[in-house]
FIFI-79694 format. One record per residue (C-alpha): x, y, z. Coordinates in steps of 0.25 Angstrom, whole numbers, plus 5000, padded with zeros to 4 digits. Each point is the difference from the previous one (the first is absolute). Layout:
N
XYZ ...
END
This chain:
292
508348385085 500950135003 499450105008 500350155000 499750135005 500050144998 499950085011 500349935013 499050085008 498749925010 499549924988 501149954994 500549955014 498749945007 499749924985 501749965000 500049955016 498349934996 500849934988 501249965007 499149915010 499549954986 501449954996 500250104993 501550054999 500950074990 499150135001 500850124996 499750164999 500450145000 499750125007 500450154997 500250035014 500849875004 501350085001 499450125006 500650005018 498549975004 499049954991 501249904995 500149945014 498849965002 500049934985 501249935003 499449945012 498849974993 500749944989 500649905011 498949975006 499349964988 501149944991 499950104988 501350044994 500250154997 500650034987 500650124998 499150054988 498549984995 500349964986 500849885006 498949955007 499050024986 501049914994 500049915011 498549985003 499049904995 499050065007 500250165003 499450075011 499950174999 499850035013 500350154999 499450135006 498950044989 500750104996 501149914997 499449914993 500150064983 501450065004 500449835006 499449974985 500850084992 501249965007 499749864999 499549984987 501349964992 500149885008 498649935001 499849894991 499049924992 499249915012 500350075010 499050045010 500050145004 499050025013 499950145004 499650025014 500150145001 498950075004 500150084988 498450064991 499649924992 500650094988 501449985005 499749864999 499550004985 501350094997 501049905007 499349904991 500150084986 501550025004 500449855000 498949934993 501049974987 501149955009 498949885001 500049985015 498749975007 499650135008 499249995013 499250125006 499849935014 499350075012 500149965012 499050025007 500249945017 501150025010 501549944996 500549995016 498749935002 499949914985 501450014996 500249924985 498449975004 499650124999 498850014990 500550074987 498850044990 500949974985 499650064987 500950014987 500449904990 501149925009 499049985012 499549864995 501549965000 500350095015 498949905005 500549874997 501350045003 500050075013 498549925004 500949875005 500850055007 498950075009 499750134996 498650034997 499550104987 498850014993 500150024987 499250104994 499650064985 500050134994 501650004996 501150095007 499350125009 498949905006 500649965012 500550125002 498450055000 499549905008 501150035011 499650154999 498650024999 499949895012 501050105008 498950114996 499049915010 501049935010 500650145004 498950074998 499149915010 501350015010 499950144999 498550035002 500249885015 501050095005 499350124999 498649945003 500649935014 500850135003 498450074998 499449895007 501250005013 499950165000 498349995001 500449865012 499149914991 501049934992 499549855007 498450034996 500550074983 500949864999 499049935005 498750074991 500949974989 500549875000 498549955000 499850094988 501349934995 500349875006 499649874992 499650064987 500749984986 501150104995 499150054985 498750005008 500650115009 500350074987 498850004993 499450045013 500950115001 500450044987 498350004996 499650065014 501050114998 499550034985 498650025004 500150065014 501350104998 499650125000 499349985016 501349915003 501050134997 499150065008 500049925011 501649994998 499950165003 499849985015 500749895002 501350094994 499650115011 500149875011 501550004996 500250134999 499550025015 500849885005 501350074991 500149884993 500649994984 498649984991 500849964987 499349904998 498850035004 500250124989 500049904990 499049945003 499150134999 500550044986 499849874995 498649975004 499850164995 500649964986 499249855000 498850095004 500150094986 499549884993 498750005006 500049865002 498650025010 499250044988 500749924988 499449875009 498850075004 499149864997 501249895004 501249995005 501549974993 500349864997 501250025008 501350075001 500449984985 499050084996 500650125008 501249984994 499550004986 499250144999 501350065009 500450004989 499350114993 500850155002 499250075009 
END
C-alpha cells in the first residue's frame, strides 16, 4: 500500500511513526513549510525520524498514494483539494483528517466526487502524541468502509458512522462543546474553590454526586432538572458570579451558564410538567426546537 500525506505537521508525523513500527515503508509527504528555514528544519528532522520521503509538490503525493491523508489546517483543506484535484484517481482513498467544519467536508466531497475517489471525512478524537496511528478516528463518507478495511490491519482504530461526508466532523465538533466546555468549567470552579479555601470539600462533594453513575443517567438528570428549575438556578448563579467577582476571578463560564438557564426558563417547563416529569433529555431538546 502506498501512503501519502499532504501536510506534515503533528498528525502526519505521529501517524507515520506508528505506521513505521507496523512495518509500513514508502510513505511520502508534502508540506508547504518544508522549504522554510526554521519550520523546514523540524519537518525534515521529523521526516527522517519517521522514514518519510518529502516530495516537492502536493500533486506528486496525490499521484503516488493509494491512501492519501490530507492533514492541513482547516483553513487550507479546500484550497489543497482544489490544487490536487487533477491528480486524483478512481478508487483512491482520500482521507481528510483536518479539523474542518462539516460544511467544508461536504464542499470537498462535491468538488471531487466525479473523480471516482473514495472520500473519508476522518475526525481524530484522541491524543496523537500518546496514541499515534492508533488515535481513535471516526470516519464517514463513501470511502469510510474502504478506509477501515485498508488501515485496521495496520493497527489504526477507525469507527465508521453513517450520515455521509461531514458527519464525522460534526461528531468531533459537537463533542468539543462538551469536552472543552467541561474543562473550562472545571478550571473556573477550581479557581473559585481555591480562593475560598474549600477545594477538597468541593471536589469530595462533586465526586459523591457524580462518581459511579452512567453518563446517560447524568445527562437526563441534569438536563431535565435544569429545564424544570431553570429560573431558580439562574438566580442561584448570580451568587456564584458575585463570589467570583469578589475574588477577582474570571466568570465567563458561570455567566454563560446563567444565560443558558435564563433562555431555558423562557419555555416554562415547570408549568408544562406540573403534573408529571419529562421522560429524558431527548424530550427537553425536542421542545427547545420551538422558537420563543
